[in-house]
C-alpha positions as CSV (number, residue, x, y, z in Angstrom):
1,M,-54.4,-7.5,-47.0
2,R,-55.6,-8.8,-50.3
3,L,-58.4,-11.3,-50.6
4,S,-56.0,-13.8,-52.2
5,E,-53.6,-13.5,-49.2
6,R,-56.4,-14.1,-46.8
7,F,-57.5,-17.1,-48.8
8,I,-54.0,-18.6,-48.8
9,M,-53.6,-18.0,-45.0
10,A,-56.9,-19.8,-44.3
11,Y,-56.0,-22.6,-46.7
12,N,-52.7,-23.2,-45.0
13,R,-54.4,-23.3,-41.6
14,I,-56.8,-26.0,-42.9
15,D,-53.9,-27.9,-44.5
16,K,-52.1,-28.0,-41.2
17,Q,-55.1,-29.5,-39.5
18,L,-55.4,-32.1,-42.3
19,Q,-51.8,-33.1,-41.9
20,K,-52.3,-33.5,-38.1
21,R,-55.4,-35.6,-38.5
22,A,-54.0,-37.8,-41.3
23,G,-50.8,-38.6,-39.4
24,V,-48.9,-39.3,-42.6
25,E,-45.1,-38.9,-42.7
26,R,-44.7,-38.6,-46.5
27,Y,-45.9,-35.6,-48.5
28,M,-49.5,-35.8,-49.6
29,G,-51.4,-33.2,-51.6
30,F,-54.2,-31.1,-50.1
31,S,-56.9,-32.9,-52.2
32,Q,-55.6,-36.3,-51.3
33,L,-55.5,-35.3,-47.6
34,V,-59.1,-34.1,-47.8
35,R,-60.4,-37.3,-49.3
36,R,-58.3,-39.4,-46.9
37,V,-59.4,-37.6,-43.7
38,A,-63.0,-37.2,-44.7
39,R,-63.5,-40.9,-44.8
40,N,-63.2,-41.1,-41.0
41,D,-63.7,-37.6,-39.8
42,S,-67.2,-36.3,-39.8
43,M,-66.2,-32.7,-39.6
44,F,-64.0,-32.8,-42.8
45,A,-66.6,-34.9,-44.5
46,Q,-69.1,-32.1,-44.0
47,F,-66.7,-29.7,-45.9
48,E,-65.2,-32.1,-48.4
49,D,-66.8,-30.7,-51.5
50,D,-65.9,-27.1,-50.6
51,L,-62.3,-28.0,-49.7
52,L,-61.8,-29.8,-53.0
53,E,-63.0,-26.7,-54.9
54,Y,-60.7,-24.5,-52.8
55,A,-57.7,-26.7,-53.7
56,E,-58.3,-25.9,-57.4
57,L,-58.7,-22.2,-56.6
58,R,-55.5,-22.2,-54.6
59,N,-53.6,-23.7,-57.5
60,A,-54.9,-20.9,-59.8
61,I,-53.7,-18.3,-57.3
62,V,-50.3,-19.8,-56.3
63,H,-49.1,-22.0,-59.2
64,E,-50.0,-19.7,-62.0
65,L,-48.1,-16.6,-61.0
66,V,-47.4,-14.3,-64.0
67,E,-44.8,-12.3,-62.0
68,P,-44.1,-11.7,-58.3
69,E,-47.0,-10.1,-56.4
70,Q,-49.3,-10.6,-59.4
71,V,-52.0,-13.2,-59.5
72,I,-54.3,-14.3,-62.3
73,A,-57.2,-15.2,-59.9
74,E,-58.6,-13.2,-57.0
75,P,-61.2,-15.0,-55.0
76,H,-64.6,-13.5,-54.3
77,E,-65.0,-12.0,-50.8
78,S,-67.8,-14.5,-49.9
79,V,-65.4,-17.4,-50.8
80,V,-62.7,-15.9,-48.5
81,E,-65.1,-15.5,-45.7
82,R,-66.3,-19.0,-45.9
83,I,-62.9,-20.6,-46.0
84,E,-61.9,-18.5,-43.0
85,Q,-65.0,-19.7,-41.2
86,I,-64.1,-23.3,-42.1
87,A,-60.5,-22.7,-40.9
88,D,-61.8,-21.4,-37.5
89,I,-64.1,-24.5,-37.1
90,V,-61.5,-27.1,-37.9
91,E,-59.0,-25.5,-35.6
92,R,-61.6,-25.3,-32.8
93,P,-64.3,-27.9,-33.5
94,P,-67.6,-27.1,-31.7
95,L,-68.2,-29.9,-29.2
96,V,-71.6,-31.3,-28.1
97,I,-70.8,-30.1,-24.6
98,P,-71.3,-27.3,-23.7
99,K,-73.4,-26.6,-26.8
100,F,-76.1,-29.1,-25.9
101,Q,-75.5,-29.2,-22.1
102,R,-78.8,-29.1,-20.2
103,E,-80.8,-30.9,-17.6
104,V,-82.3,-34.0,-19.0
105,Y,-85.6,-35.3,-17.5
106,S,-85.4,-39.0,-17.1
107,V,-88.2,-41.3,-15.8
108,E,-88.5,-44.9,-14.5
109,S,-90.5,-47.8,-15.7
110,N,-92.8,-47.7,-12.7
111,D,-93.5,-43.9,-13.0
112,S,-97.1,-42.9,-13.9
113,I,-97.6,-41.9,-17.5
114,L,-99.7,-39.1,-16.1
115,D,-96.6,-37.6,-14.5
116,V,-94.8,-37.8,-17.9
117,M,-97.6,-36.0,-19.6
118,A,-97.4,-33.3,-17.0
119,L,-93.7,-32.8,-17.9
120,V,-94.7,-32.6,-21.6
121,R,-97.2,-29.9,-20.8
122,R,-94.9,-28.0,-18.5
123,Y,-91.6,-28.1,-20.4
124,G,-92.6,-29.1,-24.0
125,Y,-90.2,-32.0,-24.0
126,T,-91.0,-34.9,-26.2
127,Q,-88.2,-37.4,-25.3
128,F,-87.6,-39.0,-21.9
129,P,-84.8,-41.5,-21.2
130,V,-86.0,-44.4,-19.1
131,Y,-83.7,-45.7,-16.4
132,D,-84.3,-48.4,-13.9
133,D,-81.7,-48.7,-11.1
134,G,-79.2,-46.7,-13.2
135,E,-79.6,-49.0,-16.2
136,F,-80.9,-47.5,-19.5
137,V,-84.1,-49.1,-20.6
138,G,-85.2,-47.0,-23.6
139,L,-86.4,-43.7,-24.8
140,L,-90.1,-42.7,-24.3
141,T,-91.2,-40.3,-27.0
142,D,-94.4,-38.5,-27.9
143,R,-94.6,-40.9,-30.9
144,C,-94.7,-43.8,-28.6
145,I,-97.4,-42.2,-26.4
146,A,-99.5,-41.4,-29.4
147,R,-99.2,-45.0,-30.6
148,W,-100.2,-46.3,-27.2
149,L,-103.2,-44.0,-27.1
150,T,-104.3,-45.2,-30.5
151,F,-104.3,-48.8,-29.6
152,E,-105.3,-48.6,-26.0
153,L,-107.8,-45.7,-26.0
154,E,-110.8,-47.7,-24.8
155,K,-108.8,-49.3,-22.0
156,V,-107.4,-45.9,-21.0
157,M,-110.9,-44.4,-20.8
158,Q,-112.0,-47.2,-18.5
159,S,-108.9,-47.0,-16.3
160,V,-107.4,-44.6,-13.8
161,I,-104.7,-43.1,-16.0
162,E,-102.4,-42.3,-13.1
163,D,-102.2,-46.1,-12.5
164,I,-100.8,-46.7,-15.9
165,S,-97.0,-47.0,-15.8
166,V,-94.3,-45.9,-18.2
167,A,-93.5,-49.5,-18.8
168,E,-97.0,-50.2,-20.2
169,V,-96.6,-47.4,-22.7
170,L,-93.0,-48.2,-23.6
171,I,-94.2,-51.5,-25.0
172,Y,-95.5,-49.6,-28.0
173,D,-92.0,-48.3,-28.9
174,K,-91.6,-50.0,-32.2
175,S,-87.8,-49.2,-32.3
176,R,-87.1,-51.4,-29.3
177,G,-84.7,-48.8,-27.9
178,E,-82.8,-48.3,-31.2
179,N,-84.2,-44.7,-31.6
180,V,-81.4,-43.3,-29.5
181,C,-77.6,-43.4,-29.3
182,F,-75.0,-42.2,-26.9
183,L,-72.0,-39.9,-27.5
184,P,-69.2,-38.7,-25.2
185,Q,-68.9,-35.1,-24.2
186,S,-65.7,-34.9,-26.4
187,A,-67.7,-35.6,-29.6
188,T,-68.1,-32.7,-32.1
189,I,-71.4,-31.4,-33.4
190,F,-70.4,-33.0,-36.7
191,D,-70.2,-36.4,-35.0
192,A,-73.8,-35.9,-33.9
193,Y,-74.9,-34.8,-37.3
194,R,-73.4,-37.9,-38.9
195,E,-75.4,-40.1,-36.5
196,F,-78.6,-38.5,-37.6
197,E,-77.6,-38.6,-41.2
198,R,-76.5,-42.2,-41.0
199,R,-79.9,-43.3,-39.7
200,M,-81.6,-41.6,-42.7
201,I,-79.9,-43.8,-45.2
202,T,-80.0,-47.2,-43.4
203,D,-82.8,-49.5,-42.2
204,Y,-82.3,-48.5,-38.6
205,P,-85.3,-46.8,-36.9
206,R,-85.4,-43.0,-37.0
207,L,-83.0,-41.5,-34.5
208,E,-85.1,-39.5,-32.0
209,A,-82.3,-38.3,-29.8
210,I,-78.7,-38.4,-28.9
211,L,-77.8,-38.7,-25.2
212,I,-74.5,-37.3,-24.0
213,T,-72.5,-38.6,-21.1
214,A,-68.9,-38.2,-20.0
215,T,-67.5,-41.1,-22.1
216,G,-70.5,-42.2,-24.0
217,R,-71.4,-45.1,-21.6
218,L,-75.1,-45.8,-21.0
219,D,-74.7,-46.0,-17.3
220,E,-73.2,-42.5,-16.8
221,T,-74.9,-39.3,-15.7
222,L,-76.7,-37.6,-18.6
223,L,-75.1,-34.3,-19.5
224,G,-77.3,-33.3,-22.4
225,I,-79.6,-34.3,-25.2
226,I,-79.7,-33.5,-28.9
227,T,-82.9,-33.8,-30.9
228,P,-83.2,-33.6,-34.7
229,W,-84.5,-30.1,-34.4
230,D,-81.6,-29.1,-32.2
231,M,-79.2,-30.4,-34.8
232,F,-80.9,-28.5,-37.6
233,R,-80.7,-25.2,-35.6
234,H,-77.1,-25.5,-34.5
235,M,-75.2,-27.1,-37.4
236,P,-72.3,-24.8,-38.2
237,L,-72.4,-23.2,-41.7
238,N,-75.6,-25.0,-42.4
239,G,-76.5,-24.3,-46.0
240,G,-73.4,-22.3,-46.6
241,I,-73.0,-18.5,-46.6
């Protein structure tokens, strides 16, 4: 199969998914669909620039036929491989579960901060959701602990550290709980990426973690957690090919 044929096949697969997501009854061109869907779909927003370029290439291949079976443009193999990868992704979007499914260590306000520090040493985790009687209270992070130590070092040195509670440390969370968000298990990796990206361009506090539950409710069992580092490592086609 020629590269141009592979390209058109992948292009048509993507077009089909765009039509499905746009839900339009009248005909709409590929580029229009891309722009329309990308406004509300984080996955297609991630690939918007690539897809608009592919629309121009597709026109060169299909609309400018000199004679049957002859084309005036043959795409590069790397371009074909990328559009095929994008087609695979939009047909089967990677979900946050099971990709980020794992045991999440949560703590309570009355727990000793010494126990939390032991968890940091043992597992290397730096984010701990705080729940009291099933209600989400906030996210305890290594940043918060460091800030607490900075302002309370003298008091800590004069105290029995195991008597200091998580609640006393969580007071130093400058974000007031806005450093975390919740997503349902049906969310895609692109939805998670958009959350991190959105926080980078707004006045909201830095997003330290995304917590995953069945439907995204705060009072549901935690199914997984995503940190900024997790997002960087697992973003599909990050940086292109």
